[in-house]
C-alpha positions as CSV (number, residue, x, y, z in Angstrom):
1,M,60.4,342.8,-125.3
2,R,61.2,343.1,-128.9
3,Q,59.7,340.4,-131.2
4,A,61.7,338.8,-134.0
5,G,60.3,340.0,-137.3
6,D,58.5,343.0,-135.8
7,P,58.0,345.4,-138.7
8,T,59.2,348.5,-136.8
9,E,62.3,347.4,-135.0
10,D,65.7,345.7,-135.4
11,T,64.8,342.4,-133.8
12,R,67.9,340.3,-133.9
13,P,68.2,337.8,-131.1
14,S,70.3,339.1,-128.1
15,S,72.0,335.7,-127.6
16,G,73.0,332.5,-129.4
17,D,73.0,333.4,-133.1
18,G,73.5,337.1,-132.8
19,G,76.6,338.9,-133.8
20,G,80.1,337.6,-134.2
21,D,82.2,336.2,-137.1
22,G,80.4,334.4,-139.8
23,G,77.1,336.1,-139.5
24,G,76.7,335.3,-135.8
25,F,77.4,331.5,-136.2
26,T,80.2,330.4,-133.8
27,G,81.4,327.4,-132.1
28,D,81.4,324.8,-134.9
29,G,85.1,324.2,-134.5
30,F,86.0,324.3,-138.2
31,A,88.3,326.8,-139.9
32,G,90.9,327.0,-142.5
33,D,91.8,324.1,-144.7
34,G,88.6,322.9,-146.4
35,F,87.5,319.3,-146.4
36,A,89.2,316.5,-148.3
37,G,86.2,314.3,-147.6
38,D,87.0,312.6,-144.3
39,G,84.6,313.7,-141.6
40,F,82.7,316.0,-143.9
41,G,79.4,314.1,-143.7
42,E,79.5,313.9,-139.9
43,A,80.4,317.6,-139.6
44,V,77.5,318.9,-141.8
45,E,74.9,316.4,-140.5
46,V,74.9,318.2,-137.2
47,Y,73.2,321.1,-138.9
48,R,70.6,319.2,-140.9
49,H,67.6,319.9,-138.7
50,E,68.3,323.6,-138.3
51,L,69.0,324.0,-142.0
52,Q,65.6,322.4,-142.7
53,V,63.9,324.9,-140.4
54,H,65.7,327.7,-142.2
55,C,64.5,326.3,-145.6
56,Y,61.0,325.9,-144.2
57,R,60.9,329.6,-143.2
58,M,62.1,330.5,-146.8
59,L,59.6,328.2,-148.5
60,G,56.6,327.7,-146.1
61,S,56.4,324.1,-147.2
62,F,57.7,321.2,-145.0
63,T,58.1,318.9,-148.0
64,D,60.0,321.5,-150.1
65,A,62.2,322.2,-147.1
66,E,63.1,318.5,-146.9
67,D,64.1,318.6,-150.5
68,M,66.1,321.8,-150.2
69,V,68.1,320.6,-147.2
70,Q,69.1,317.5,-149.3
71,E,70.0,319.9,-152.1
72,T,72.0,322.0,-149.7
73,L,74.1,319.1,-148.4
74,L,74.7,317.9,-151.9
75,R,75.9,321.3,-153.0
76,A,78.1,321.5,-149.9
77,W,79.7,318.1,-150.7
78,R,80.4,319.2,-154.2
79,R,82.0,322.4,-153.0
80,R,83.6,321.1,-149.8
81,E,87.2,321.9,-151.0
82,T,86.2,325.6,-151.3
83,F,85.5,326.0,-147.6
84,E,88.4,328.1,-146.4
85,G,87.3,329.0,-142.9
86,R,86.8,332.7,-143.5
87,S,83.4,332.1,-142.0
88,T,82.2,329.2,-139.8
89,L,81.0,326.0,-141.3
90,R,77.5,326.8,-140.1
91,A,77.4,330.2,-141.8
92,W,78.8,328.6,-145.0
93,L,76.0,326.0,-145.0
94,Y,73.3,328.7,-144.3
95,R,74.6,330.6,-147.3
96,I,74.3,327.6,-149.5
97,A,70.8,326.8,-148.2
98,T,69.5,330.3,-148.7
99,N,70.7,330.4,-152.3
100,A,69.3,326.9,-153.0
101,C,65.9,328.1,-151.8
102,L,66.2,331.3,-153.9
103,D,67.0,329.1,-156.9
104,L,63.9,327.0,-156.3
105,L,61.7,330.1,-155.9
106,A,63.1,331.5,-159.2
107,G,62.6,328.4,-161.2
108,P,59.7,328.5,-163.8
109,A,58.5,325.1,-162.9
110,R,58.2,325.9,-159.2
111,K,57.5,329.6,-159.1
112,R,54.8,330.5,-156.7
113,E,52.7,333.6,-156.4
114,V,50.6,334.6,-153.5
115,T,47.0,334.8,-154.4
116,A,45.7,338.2,-153.3
117,G,42.1,338.7,-152.1
118,V,39.8,340.7,-154.2
119,G,37.3,343.4,-153.2
120,E,35.7,343.5,-149.7
121,E,35.7,339.8,-149.1
122,P,37.3,338.7,-145.8
123,R,41.0,337.9,-146.3
124,S,43.5,335.7,-144.5
125,P,47.2,335.1,-145.3
126,F,46.5,331.4,-145.0
127,T,44.1,331.4,-148.0
128,E,46.6,333.3,-150.1
129,V,49.5,330.8,-149.5
130,A,48.3,327.6,-150.9
131,W,51.5,325.7,-150.3
132,L,51.7,326.3,-146.6
133,Q,52.3,323.2,-144.5
134,P,52.7,322.6,-140.7
135,Y,56.0,321.6,-139.1
136,P,56.1,319.0,-136.3
137,D,57.4,320.3,-132.9
138,R,59.3,317.0,-132.4
139,L,61.5,318.0,-135.3
140,L,61.7,321.6,-134.3
141,D,63.2,320.4,-131.0
142,L,66.0,318.6,-132.9
143,A,66.9,321.9,-134.5
144,G,67.4,323.6,-131.2
145,A,69.3,323.3,-127.9
146,G,68.6,319.5,-127.8
147,Q,71.6,319.1,-130.1
148,G,73.8,320.0,-127.1
149,R,75.8,322.7,-129.0
150,P,76.6,326.0,-127.3
151,D,75.6,327.9,-130.4
152,A,72.2,326.2,-130.8
153,V,69.1,328.2,-130.0
154,A,65.6,326.7,-129.4
155,V,63.2,327.4,-132.2
156,E,60.7,329.8,-130.6
157,R,57.0,330.4,-131.6
158,E,57.5,333.9,-132.7
159,T,59.5,332.9,-135.8
160,I,57.9,329.6,-136.6
161,E,54.2,330.2,-136.0
162,L,52.0,329.6,-139.0
163,A,50.8,333.2,-139.1
164,Y,54.4,334.4,-139.3
165,L,55.2,331.8,-142.0
166,A,52.2,332.8,-144.1
167,A,53.0,336.5,-143.7
168,I,56.6,336.2,-144.9
169,Q,55.5,334.3,-148.0
170,H,54.0,337.6,-149.1
171,L,57.5,339.0,-149.4
172,P,59.5,338.8,-152.6
173,P,62.1,336.0,-152.2
174,R,65.1,338.1,-151.8
175,Q,63.4,340.4,-149.3
176,R,62.3,337.3,-147.4
177,A,65.9,336.0,-147.3
178,V,67.1,339.4,-146.0
179,L,64.4,339.4,-143.3
180,I,65.2,335.9,-142.2
181,L,69.0,336.3,-142.1
182,R,68.8,339.7,-140.4
183,D,65.9,339.4,-138.0
184,V,65.7,335.7,-137.3
185,A,69.3,334.4,-137.7
186,G,70.8,337.6,-136.5
187,W,73.3,338.1,-139.3
188,P,75.0,341.5,-139.6
189,A,74.1,343.5,-142.7
190,E,77.5,343.0,-144.2
191,E,77.4,339.2,-144.0
192,T,73.8,339.2,-145.3
193,A,74.9,341.3,-148.3
194,A,77.8,339.0,-149.0
195,A,75.6,335.9,-148.9
196,L,73.0,337.3,-151.2
197,E,75.4,339.3,-153.5
198,L,73.8,342.6,-152.6
199,S,75.2,345.9,-151.4
200,V,74.8,346.8,-147.7
201,P,72.4,349.7,-148.6
202,A,70.3,347.3,-150.7
203,V,70.1,344.9,-147.7
204,K,69.0,347.7,-145.4
205,S,66.4,348.9,-147.9
206,A,65.0,345.4,-148.4
207,L,64.8,344.9,-144.7
208,Q,62.8,348.1,-144.2
209,R,60.4,347.2,-147.0
210,A,60.0,343.6,-145.6
211,R,59.1,344.9,-142.2
212,A,56.5,347.3,-143.6
213,T,54.9,344.5,-145.6
214,L,54.7,342.2,-142.5
215,R,52.8,344.9,-140.6
216,L,50.0,344.4,-143.1
217,H,49.7,340.6,-142.6
218,L,50.7,339.7,-139.0
219,P,47.9,339.2,-136.3
220,A,47.3,342.3,-134.2
221,R,48.2,340.5,-131.0
222,R,51.4,338.9,-132.2
223,S,53.5,341.0,-129.8
224,Q,51.9,339.1,-126.9
225,W,52.9,335.6,-128.1
226,G,56.3,335.7,-126.3
227,P,59.3,333.5,-127.0
228,V,57.8,330.2,-126.0
229,T,58.9,326.8,-127.3
230,A,55.8,324.7,-126.3
231,P,52.0,325.2,-125.9
232,T,51.0,326.6,-122.5
233,E,48.9,324.6,-119.9
234,E,46.0,326.8,-120.8
235,E,46.4,326.0,-124.5
236,R,46.7,322.3,-123.8
237,A,43.5,322.4,-121.7
238,V,41.6,324.1,-124.5
239,L,42.9,321.4,-126.9
240,R,41.6,318.6,-124.7
241,R,38.2,320.2,-124.5
242,Y,38.2,320.7,-128.3
243,M,39.1,317.1,-128.8
244,D,36.4,315.8,-126.4
245,A,33.7,318.0,-128.0
246,S,34.8,317.0,-131.5
247,V,34.7,313.2,-130.8
248,A,31.3,313.6,-129.1
249,G,29.9,315.7,-131.9
250,D,28.9,318.3,-129.3
251,L,28.4,321.5,-131.3
252,S,27.3,323.5,-128.2
253,A,30.6,322.6,-126.4
254,L,32.5,323.6,-129.6
255,A,30.7,326.9,-129.8
256,A,31.7,327.7,-126.2
257,L,35.4,327.2,-127.1
258,L,35.3,329.5,-130.2
259,R,35.8,333.2,-130.1
260,E,33.0,335.1,-131.8
261,D,35.5,336.3,-134.4
262,A,37.3,332.9,-134.8
263,R,38.5,331.9,-138.2
264,Q,39.1,328.6,-139.9
265,T,41.2,328.1,-143.1
266,M,42.2,324.9,-145.0
267,P,45.3,325.2,-147.1
268,P,45.7,324.5,-149.9
269,A,42.0,325.4,-150.5
270,S,41.3,329.1,-150.5
271,L,38.5,328.7,-148.1
272,L,37.9,331.1,-145.2
273,Y,35.2,330.5,-142.6
274,D,34.9,333.8,-140.9
275,G,33.3,333.8,-137.5
276,R,32.0,331.3,-135.0
277,T,28.6,330.9,-136.8
278,A,30.3,330.2,-140.2
279,I,32.6,327.6,-138.6
280,L,29.8,325.8,-136.8
281,E,27.6,325.7,-139.9
282,M,30.4,324.1,-141.8
283,W,30.9,321.5,-139.1
284,R,27.2,320.7,-138.5
285,P,26.5,318.3,-141.4
286,V,29.9,316.6,-141.0
287,M,29.3,315.8,-137.3
288,T,25.6,315.4,-136.9
289,G,22.5,314.3,-138.8
290,P,22.0,311.8,-141.7
291,E,25.0,313.0,-143.6
292,A,27.4,312.8,-140.7
293,W,30.7,311.2,-141.7
294,G,30.8,308.6,-138.9
295,E,32.5,308.0,-135.5
296,W,35.5,310.2,-134.6
297,K,38.7,309.8,-132.7
298,A,41.5,312.4,-132.0
299,L,45.2,312.3,-131.2
300,A,46.9,315.3,-129.6
301,T,50.1,316.7,-131.1
302,T,51.9,320.0,-131.5
303,A,52.9,321.9,-134.6
304,N,54.7,325.2,-135.1
305,R,54.7,325.6,-131.3
306,R,50.9,325.5,-131.2
307,P,48.5,322.8,-129.9
308,A,47.2,320.6,-132.7
309,V,45.0,317.5,-133.1
310,A,44.9,314.7,-135.7
311,N,41.3,313.7,-136.5
312,Y,40.2,310.2,-137.6
313,V,36.9,309.0,-138.7
314,R,35.3,305.5,-139.0
315,R,32.7,305.7,-141.7
316,P,29.6,303.5,-141.6
317,G,30.5,300.0,-142.6
318,E,34.2,300.4,-142.0
319,S,36.3,298.7,-139.3
320,V,39.1,301.3,-138.9
321,Y,39.4,304.9,-138.2
322,T,41.1,306.7,-141.1
323,A,43.1,309.9,-140.8
324,V,41.2,312.9,-142.1
325,N,43.0,316.1,-141.2
326,L,45.2,318.0,-138.8
327,D,43.9,321.0,-136.9
328,V,46.4,323.6,-135.6
329,L,44.9,325.9,-133.0
330,R,45.7,329.5,-132.0
331,V,44.3,330.2,-128.5
332,E,43.8,333.6,-127.1
333,D,42.4,334.3,-123.6
334,G,41.3,330.7,-123.2
335,L,39.3,330.6,-126.5
336,I,40.2,329.4,-130.0
337,A,40.9,332.4,-132.2
338,E,42.0,330.5,-135.3
339,I,42.0,326.9,-136.7
340,T,44.3,326.0,-139.6
341,T,43.3,322.7,-141.0
342,F,45.6,320.6,-143.1
343,G,45.2,317.2,-144.8
344,P,46.8,314.0,-143.3
345,E,49.7,313.9,-145.8
346,L,52.3,314.8,-143.1
347,N,51.0,312.4,-140.4
348,A,54.1,310.3,-140.7
349,A,56.4,313.3,-140.0
350,F,54.4,313.9,-136.9
351,G,54.8,310.3,-135.8
352,L,51.1,309.7,-136.3
353,P,49.5,306.6,-137.8
354,A,47.4,306.7,-141.0
355,E,44.7,304.5,-139.3
356,L,43.6,303.6,-135.8
């Protein structure tokens, strides 16, 4: 099965968004006369969640994606009378959203550069993309088939996984846009060229370069992920064991859950704990001994179609458990291969409390 974003193949989806008028976006029911204002807000609001996911892929940041979907809807409102139905409303909105993201990435105040590793030190895409944030699955579900539209497609792991998001941030913005529109959204080269004001040969060249760059940054076993839209039972079982061991401060049980070559990163910090031993040595003083932080609790959640856990600690002398971080796990063959740890700033978006 071909994987979306595979560096060596054309990976446009075979259904839903692929092909057809307006860059593969069909079925929104709007064509022709533009909007005088009546019904416009309701018509575009249908696409809010999927536009936010599109902006998230472009930017790698949940908070920036929220800002850009607002900017997209504002620009669409200002230009509503220019919508002539030559493409669908959905395609028109995607074009506006893509260019809003490109404008943000080009701005001097918001320009971001990937921090490349130096020398022979272990490297990870996560440590080089300081702005990376997780995306709650409960909001991903709103962007997919749950909206009840025939053109809606569930947001699958292969194009929203953190490793994929981190990898595409290594692409120049316009290459990134080409890759997302062609390989994720399934737009034809001609529609992509029109949206980005490029020639068709330039789009094809940019796509080839983008796929080659991805080959350098994606995990070796990514082709085995499959088009899933929720963690598997095995992954959920590993998460439960991880939560139990973390709350109990049981380093032996945690060690048994980690692959020997497991990695842990903590965006936005450029920290990489490479290997089971390095991870356990980092955890040890936090969980055991005189410097231990306190008593722990954990709440299960899901992010980017991966199992995740929100961790809370009650420090000595305190009466409540305070949110500390959010761990997103990548599980392979029943063991944890990667932990990406984020701060608690997005707990509200996940429907998680700040305190217990």
